[in-house]
Gaussian input, Z-matrix of N, CA and C with variables (Angstrom, degrees):
# hf/3-21g

backbone

0 1
 N
 C     1     B1
 C     2     B2     1     A1
 N     3     B3     2     A2     1     D1
 C     4     B4     3     A3     2     D2
 C     5     B5     4     A4     3     D3
 N     6     B6     5     A5     4     D4
 C     7     B7     6     A6     5     D5
 C     8     B8     7     A7     6     D6
 N     9     B9     8     A8     7     D7
 C    10    B10     9     A9     8     D8
 C    11    B11    10    A10     9     D9
 N    12    B12    11    A11    10    D10
 C    13    B13    12    A12    11    D11
 C    14    B14    13    A13    12    D12
 N    15    B15    14    A14    13    D13
 C    16    B16    15    A15    14    D14
 C    17    B17    16    A16    15    D15
 N    18    B18    17    A17    16    D16
 C    19    B19    18    A18    17    D17
 C    20    B20    19    A19    18    D18
 N    21    B21    20    A20    19    D19
 C    22    B22    21    A21    20    D20
 C    23    B23    22    A22    21    D21
 N    24    B24    23    A23    22    D22
 C    25    B25    24    A24    23    D23
 C    26    B26    25    A25    24    D24
 N    27    B27    26    A26    25    D25
 C    28    B28    27    A27    26    D26
 C    29    B29    28    A28    27    D27
 N    30    B30    29    A29    28    D28
 C    31    B31    30    A30    29    D29
 C    32    B32    31    A31    30    D30
 N    33    B33    32    A32    31    D31
 C    34    B34    33    A33    32    D32
 C    35    B35    34    A34    33    D33
 N    36    B36    35    A35    34    D34
 C    37    B37    36    A36    35    D35
 C    38    B38    37    A37    36    D36
 N    39    B39    38    A38    37    D37
 C    40    B40    39    A39    38    D38
 C    41    B41    40    A40    39    D39
 N    42    B42    41    A41    40    D40
 C    43    B43    42    A42    41    D41
 C    44    B44    43    A43    42    D42
 N    45    B45    44    A44    43    D43
 C    46    B46    45    A45    44    D44
 C    47    B47    46    A46    45    D45
 N    48    B48    47    A47    46    D46
 C    49    B49    48    A48    47    D47
 C    50    B50    49    A49    48    D48
 N    51    B51    50    A50    49    D49
 C    52    B52    51    A51    50    D50
 C    53    B53    52    A52    51    D51
 N    54    B54    53    A53    52    D52
 C    55    B55    54    A54    53    D53
 C    56    B56    55    A55    54    D54
 N    57    B57    56    A56    55    D55
 C    58    B58    57    A57    56    D56
 C    59    B59    58    A58    57    D57
 N    60    B60    59    A59    58    D58
 C    61    B61    60    A60    59    D59
 C    62    B62    61    A61    60    D60
 N    63    B63    62    A62    61    D61
 C    64    B64    63    A63    62    D62
 C    65    B65    64    A64    63    D63
 N    66    B66    65    A65    64    D64
 C    67    B67    66    A66    65    D65
 C    68    B68    67    A67    66    D66
 N    69    B69    68    A68    67    D67
 C    70    B70    69    A69    68    D68
 C    71    B71    70    A70    69    D69
 N    72    B72    71    A71    70    D70
 C    73    B73    72    A72    71    D71
 C    74    B74    73    A73    72    D72
 N    75    B75    74    A74    73    D73
 C    76    B76    75    A75    74    D74
 C    77    B77    76    A76    75    D75
 N    78    B78    77    A77    76    D76
 C    79    B79    78    A78    77    D77
 C    80    B80    79    A79    78    D78
 N    81    B81    80    A80    79    D79
 C    82    B82    81    A81    80    D80
 C    83    B83    82    A82    81    D81
 N    84    B84    83    A83    82    D82
 C    85    B85    84    A84    83    D83
 C    86    B86    85    A85    84    D84
 N    87    B87    86    A86    85    D85
 C    88    B88    87    A87    86    D86
 C    89    B89    88    A88    87    D87
 N    90    B90    89    A89    88    D88
 C    91    B91    90    A90    89    D89
 C    92    B92    91    A91    90    D90
 N    93    B93    92    A92    91    D91
 C    94    B94    93    A93    92    D92
 C    95    B95    94    A94    93    D93
 N    96    B96    95    A95    94    D94
 C    97    B97    96    A96    95    D95
 C    98    B98    97    A97    96    D96
 N    99    B99    98    A98    97    D97
 C   100   B100    99    A99    98    D98
 C   101   B101   100   A100    99    D99
 N   102   B102   101   A101   100   D100
 C   103   B103   102   A102   101   D101
 C   104   B104   103   A103   102   D102
 N   105   B105   104   A104   103   D103
 C   106   B106   105   A105   104   D104
 C   107   B107   106   A106   105   D105
 N   108   B108   107   A107   106   D106
 C   109   B109   108   A108   107   D107
 C   110   B110   109   A109   108   D108
 N   111   B111   110   A110   109   D109
 C   112   B112   111   A111   110   D110
 C   113   B113   112   A112   111   D111
 N   114   B114   113   A113   112   D112
 C   115   B115   114   A114   113   D113
 C   116   B116   115   A115   114   D114
 N   117   B117   116   A116   115   D115
 C   118   B118   117   A117   116   D116
 C   119   B119   118   A118   117   D117
 N   120   B120   119   A119   118   D118
 C   121   B121   120   A120   119   D119
 C   122   B122   121   A121   120   D120
 N   123   B123   122   A122   121   D121
 C   124   B124   123   A123   122   D122
 C   125   B125   124   A124   123   D123
 N   126   B126   125   A125   124   D124
 C   127   B127   126   A126   125   D125
 C   128   B128   127   A127   126   D126
 N   129   B129   128   A128   127   D127
 C   130   B130   129   A129   128   D128
 C   131   B131   130   A130   129   D129
 N   132   B132   131   A131   130   D130
 C   133   B133   132   A132   131   D131
 C   134   B134   133   A133   132   D132
 N   135   B135   134   A134   133   D133
 C   136   B136   135   A135   134   D134
 C   137   B137   136   A136   135   D135
 N   138   B138   137   A137   136   D136
 C   139   B139   138   A138   137   D137
 C   140   B140   139   A139   138   D138
 N   141   B141   140   A140   139   D139
 C   142   B142   141   A141   140   D140
 C   143   B143   142   A142   141   D141
 N   144   B144   143   A143   142   D142
 C   145   B145   144   A144   143   D143
 C   146   B146   145   A145   144   D144
 N   147   B147   146   A146   145   D145
 C   148   B148   147   A147   146   D146
 C   149   B149   148   A148   147   D147
 N   150   B150   149   A149   148   D148
 C   151   B151   150   A150   149   D149
 C   152   B152   151   A151   150   D150
 N   153   B153   152   A152   151   D151
 C   154   B154   153   A153   152   D152
 C   155   B155   154   A154   153   D153
 N   156   B156   155   A155   154   D154
 C   157   B157   156   A156   155   D155
 C   158   B158   157   A157   156   D156
 N   159   B159   158   A158   157   D157
 C   160   B160   159   A159   158   D158
 C   161   B161   160   A160   159   D159
 N   162   B162   161   A161   160   D160
 C   163   B163   162   A162   161   D161
 C   164   B164   163   A163   162   D162
 N   165   B165   164   A164   163   D163
 C   166   B166   165   A165   164   D164
 C   167   B167   166   A166   165   D165
 N   168   B168   167   A167   166   D166
 C   169   B169   168   A168   167   D167
 C   170   B170   169   A169   168   D168
 N   171   B171   170   A170   169   D169
 C   172   B172   171   A171   170   D170
 C   173   B173   172   A172   171   D171
 N   174   B174   173   A173   172   D172
 C   175   B175   174   A174   173   D173
 C   176   B176   175   A175   174   D174
 N   177   B177   176   A176   175   D175
 C   178   B178   177   A177   176   D176
 C   179   B179   178   A178   177   D177
 N   180   B180   179   A179   178   D178
 C   181   B181   180   A180   179   D179
 C   182   B182   181   A181   180   D180
 N   183   B183   182   A182   181   D181
 C   184   B184   183   A183   182   D182
 C   185   B185   184   A184   183   D183
 N   186   B186   185   A185   184   D184
 C   187   B187   186   A186   185   D185
 C   188   B188   187   A187   186   D186
 N   189   B189   188   A188   187   D187
 C   190   B190   189   A189   188   D188
 C   191   B191   190   A190   189   D189
 N   192   B192   191   A191   190   D190
 C   193   B193   192   A192   191   D191
 C   194   B194   193   A193   192   D192
 N   195   B195   194   A194   193   D193
 C   196   B196   195   A195   194   D194
 C   197   B197   196   A196   195   D195
 N   198   B198   197   A197   196   D196
 C   199   B199   198   A198   197   D197
 C   200   B200   199   A199   198   D198
 N   201   B201   200   A200   199   D199
 C   202   B202   201   A201   200   D200
 C   203   B203   202   A202   201   D201
 N   204   B204   203   A203   202   D202
 C   205   B205   204   A204   203   D203
 C   206   B206   205   A205   204   D204

   B1=1.4450
   B2=1.5281
   B3=1.3142
   B4=1.4585
   B5=1.5294
   B6=1.3206
   B7=1.4560
   B8=1.5382
   B9=1.3337
   B10=1.4594
   B11=1.5355
   B12=1.3217
   B13=1.4598
   B14=1.5234
   B15=1.3389
   B16=1.4755
   B17=1.5234
   B18=1.3140
   B19=1.4735
   B20=1.5208
   B21=1.3553
   B22=1.4542
   B23=1.5241
   B24=1.3182
   B25=1.4645
   B26=1.5241
   B27=1.3156
   B28=1.4676
   B29=1.5244
   B30=1.3486
   B31=1.4620
   B32=1.5231
   B33=1.3272
   B34=1.4610
   B35=1.5307
   B36=1.3199
   B37=1.4589
   B38=1.5333
   B39=1.3308
   B40=1.4626
   B41=1.5229
   B42=1.3046
   B43=1.4529
   B44=1.5120
   B45=1.2994
   B46=1.4607
   B47=1.5233
   B48=1.3268
   B49=1.4523
   B50=1.5200
   B51=1.3412
   B52=1.4657
   B53=1.5198
   B54=1.3393
   B55=1.4625
   B56=1.5202
   B57=1.3235
   B58=1.4587
   B59=1.5198
   B60=1.3232
   B61=1.4615
   B62=1.5300
   B63=1.3289
   B64=1.4674
   B65=1.5316
   B66=1.3355
   B67=1.4658
   B68=1.5281
   B69=1.3516
   B70=1.4591
   B71=1.5248
   B72=1.3165
   B73=1.4712
   B74=1.5213
   B75=1.3313
   B76=1.4597
   B77=1.5281
   B78=1.3387
   B79=1.4607
   B80=1.5272
   B81=1.3215
   B82=1.4634
   B83=1.5173
   B84=1.3044
   B85=1.4689
   B86=1.5209
   B87=1.3272
   B88=1.4732
   B89=1.5181
   B90=1.3292
   B91=1.4605
   B92=1.5265
   B93=1.3455
   B94=1.4632
   B95=1.5273
   B96=1.3291
   B97=1.4602
   B98=1.5196
   B99=1.3307
   B100=1.4675
   B101=1.5268
   B102=1.3231
   B103=1.4633
   B104=1.5262
   B105=1.2877
   B106=1.4643
   B107=1.5178
   B108=1.2987
   B109=1.4570
   B110=1.5232
   B111=1.3278
   B112=1.4607
   B113=1.5241
   B114=1.3146
   B115=1.4581
   B116=1.5228
   B117=1.3075
   B118=1.4599
   B119=1.5172
   B120=1.3148
   B121=1.4515
   B122=1.5231
   B123=1.3061
   B124=1.4559
   B125=1.5158
   B126=1.3277
   B127=1.4553
   B128=1.5195
   B129=1.3029
   B130=1.4559
   B131=1.5228
   B132=1.3400
   B133=1.4615
   B134=1.5356
   B135=1.3081
   B136=1.4667
   B137=1.5263
   B138=1.3229
   B139=1.4641
   B140=1.5302
   B141=1.3182
   B142=1.4593
   B143=1.5290
   B144=1.3276
   B145=1.4694
   B146=1.5254
   B147=1.3248
   B148=1.4648
   B149=1.5256
   B150=1.3336
   B151=1.4622
   B152=1.5245
   B153=1.3261
   B154=1.4566
   B155=1.5266
   B156=1.3217
   B157=1.4643
   B158=1.5273
   B159=1.3112
   B160=1.4671
   B161=1.5295
   B162=1.3271
   B163=1.4559
   B164=1.5262
   B165=1.3113
   B166=1.4659
   B167=1.5173
   B168=1.3315
   B169=1.4681
   B170=1.5252
   B171=1.3130
   B172=1.4657
   B173=1.5228
   B174=1.3213
   B175=1.4573
   B176=1.5260
   B177=1.3240
   B178=1.4654
   B179=1.5225
   B180=1.3242
   B181=1.4661
   B182=1.5289
   B183=1.3213
   B184=1.4687
   B185=1.5226
   B186=1.3086
   B187=1.4673
   B188=1.5348
   B189=1.3169
   B190=1.4696
   B191=1.5242
   B192=1.3354
   B193=1.4623
   B194=1.5252
   B195=1.3302
   B196=1.4687
   B197=1.5231
   B198=1.3214
   B199=1.4515
   B200=1.5318
   B201=1.3286
   B202=1.4628
   B203=1.5157
   B204=1.3118
   B205=1.4792
   B206=1.4905
   A1=107.62
   A2=116.12
   A3=118.87
   A4=110.54
   A5=114.86
   A6=122.54
   A7=109.26
   A8=117.53
   A9=119.92
   A10=113.13
   A11=117.87
   A12=121.09
   A13=111.42
   A14=116.78
   A15=119.73
   A16=114.00
   A17=117.26
   A18=124.09
   A19=113.52
   A20=117.85
   A21=121.38
   A22=110.19
   A23=116.79
   A24=121.96
   A25=109.79
   A26=116.97
   A27=122.10
   A28=110.36
   A29=115.38
   A30=122.79
   A31=106.90
   A32=116.74
   A33=121.82
   A34=112.62
   A35=117.24
   A36=121.06
   A37=112.48
   A38=117.85
   A39=122.00
   A40=113.17
   A41=116.73
   A42=122.22
   A43=112.25
   A44=121.58
   A45=127.85
   A46=113.87
   A47=118.01
   A48=121.29
   A49=111.17
   A50=115.69
   A51=120.60
   A52=111.67
   A53=116.83
   A54=119.94
   A55=110.14
   A56=115.04
   A57=120.56
   A58=110.00
   A59=117.11
   A60=121.38
   A61=110.76
   A62=117.56
   A63=120.52
   A64=111.15
   A65=117.39
   A66=120.31
   A67=110.06
   A68=116.71
   A69=120.58
   A70=112.29
   A71=116.92
   A72=120.48
   A73=109.43
   A74=116.70
   A75=121.15
   A76=111.31
   A77=117.07
   A78=121.29
   A79=110.25
   A80=116.53
   A81=120.77
   A82=112.40
   A83=116.62
   A84=120.47
   A85=111.30
   A86=117.25
   A87=120.20
   A88=110.08
   A89=116.04
   A90=120.42
   A91=113.21
   A92=117.89
   A93=118.51
   A94=112.92
   A95=116.83
   A96=120.02
   A97=115.27
   A98=117.28
   A99=119.66
   A100=109.88
   A101=115.77
   A102=121.28
   A103=107.85
   A104=116.12
   A105=120.76
   A106=109.23
   A107=115.01
   A108=121.51
   A109=106.31
   A110=117.39
   A111=118.78
   A112=111.19
   A113=115.92
   A114=119.72
   A115=112.35
   A116=117.04
   A117=119.86
   A118=112.04
   A119=115.88
   A120=121.55
   A121=108.46
   A122=116.06
   A123=119.54
   A124=109.92
   A125=115.88
   A126=120.29
   A127=109.71
   A128=115.02
   A129=121.65
   A130=107.43
   A131=118.17
   A132=120.47
   A133=112.82
   A134=117.13
   A135=121.09
   A136=110.63
   A137=115.98
   A138=121.11
   A139=110.55
   A140=117.16
   A141=121.88
   A142=110.20
   A143=116.62
   A144=120.79
   A145=110.85
   A146=117.59
   A147=121.16
   A148=111.09
   A149=116.43
   A150=120.37
   A151=110.75
   A152=117.62
   A153=120.78
   A154=111.45
   A155=116.24
   A156=120.30
   A157=111.06
   A158=116.81
   A159=121.51
   A160=110.31
   A161=117.17
   A162=120.63
   A163=110.83
   A164=116.80
   A165=120.50
   A166=111.53
   A167=117.28
   A168=120.78
   A169=110.38
   A170=116.55
   A171=121.33
   A172=110.41
   A173=115.95
   A174=120.85
   A175=110.98
   A176=116.54
   A177=120.81
   A178=111.25
   A179=117.52
   A180=121.48
   A181=110.05
   A182=117.03
   A183=120.75
   A184=110.98
   A185=117.45
   A186=121.37
   A187=110.48
   A188=116.19
   A189=120.33
   A190=110.31
   A191=117.63
   A192=121.26
   A193=110.60
   A194=117.02
   A195=121.47
   A196=110.10
   A197=117.30
   A198=121.42
   A199=112.74
   A200=117.19
   A201=120.95
   A202=112.22
   A203=117.24
   A204=120.40
   A205=112.29
   D1=137.53
   D2=178.73
   D3=-104.43
   D4=151.52
   D5=-179.63
   D6=-63.60
   D7=130.38
   D8=-178.69
   D9=-70.18
   D10=-13.73
   D11=-179.60
   D12=-91.41
   D13=-55.99
   D14=-174.80
   D15=-110.58
   D16=-4.41
   D17=-179.35
   D18=71.21
   D19=9.14
   D20=175.03
   D21=-72.57
   D22=174.12
   D23=-179.63
   D24=-71.78
   D25=130.35
   D26=-179.90
   D27=-66.79
   D28=147.67
   D29=177.87
   D30=-113.37
   D31=136.06
   D32=-175.73
   D33=-50.40
   D34=-44.32
   D35=-177.51
   D36=-59.68
   D37=-34.17
   D38=-176.17
   D39=-113.99
   D40=13.07
   D41=-175.51
   D42=-47.69
   D43=132.32
   D44=10.24
   D45=-88.91
   D46=13.06
   D47=-177.47
   D48=-94.94
   D49=169.12
   D50=-179.39
   D51=-94.88
   D52=-16.81
   D53=-175.74
   D54=-160.36
   D55=167.99
   D56=175.36
   D57=-62.83
   D58=-36.82
   D59=179.58
   D60=-57.31
   D61=-49.40
   D62=-179.72
   D63=-67.19
   D64=-36.77
   D65=176.74
   D66=-63.03
   D67=-41.04
   D68=178.72
   D69=-67.74
   D70=-36.97
   D71=176.35
   D72=-60.89
   D73=-45.03
   D74=179.38
   D75=-62.66
   D76=-44.67
   D77=178.34
   D78=-60.54
   D79=-43.50
   D80=177.99
   D81=-59.24
   D82=-37.92
   D83=178.78
   D84=-66.17
   D85=-38.04
   D86=176.26
   D87=-66.54
   D88=-43.61
   D89=-174.74
   D90=-69.41
   D91=-32.43
   D92=-178.89
   D93=-92.30
   D94=2.31
   D95=175.17
   D96=90.51
   D97=5.92
   D98=177.44
   D99=-61.69
   D100=-41.76
   D101=175.53
   D102=-97.14
   D103=141.58
   D104=174.83
   D105=-142.01
   D106=157.20
   D107=175.51
   D108=-115.32
   D109=118.92
   D110=-178.92
   D111=-63.43
   D112=141.98
   D113=-176.52
   D114=-85.35
   D115=-22.36
   D116=-176.82
   D117=76.26
   D118=5.71
   D119=-178.02
   D120=-123.02
   D121=131.17
   D122=177.91
   D123=-73.02
   D124=140.46
   D125=177.46
   D126=-78.83
   D127=133.42
   D128=178.43
   D129=-103.96
   D130=110.53
   D131=-177.78
   D132=-55.70
   D133=-34.89
   D134=178.73
   D135=-64.89
   D136=-43.90
   D137=179.74
   D138=-64.57
   D139=-40.25
   D140=178.61
   D141=-63.67
   D142=-44.99
   D143=179.27
   D144=-61.70
   D145=-41.25
   D146=178.84
   D147=-64.18
   D148=-41.37
   D149=179.38
   D150=-64.84
   D151=-40.55
   D152=177.74
   D153=-65.01
   D154=-42.74
   D155=177.02
   D156=-59.12
   D157=-43.28
   D158=-179.89
   D159=-64.19
   D160=-41.54
   D161=178.27
   D162=-62.74
   D163=-41.65
   D164=178.51
   D165=-64.43
   D166=-43.42
   D167=178.84
   D168=-61.85
   D169=-44.01
   D170=179.65
   D171=-63.29
   D172=-44.38
   D173=179.88
   D174=-62.55
   D175=-44.61
   D176=178.98
   D177=-64.39
   D178=-39.42
   D179=178.69
   D180=-64.88
   D181=-40.92
   D182=178.70
   D183=-65.31
   D184=-40.04
   D185=178.05
   D186=-64.46
   D187=-41.85
   D188=179.46
   D189=-62.48
   D190=-39.57
   D191=178.85
   D192=-63.90
   D193=-39.13
   D194=-179.76
   D195=-61.93
   D196=-42.16
   D197=-175.76
   D198=-75.63
   D199=-22.57
   D200=-179.61
   D201=-94.15
   D202=-6.01
   D203=-178.15
   D204=-86.92

């Protein structure tokens, strides 16, 4: 099996990668959004707006509780 990053020979300890460096490069790509997994679901702008509104209301309610405690 070859390393998906550099195409070198994979090492058991870091499989499927050849080194910690290549494993870290791959992790970094996942974390910064270079890699994505499609959801198969269309985004509904209305649903997103409602979810954001709910998060804001919850956040504001939590802040109000902190100040009244």
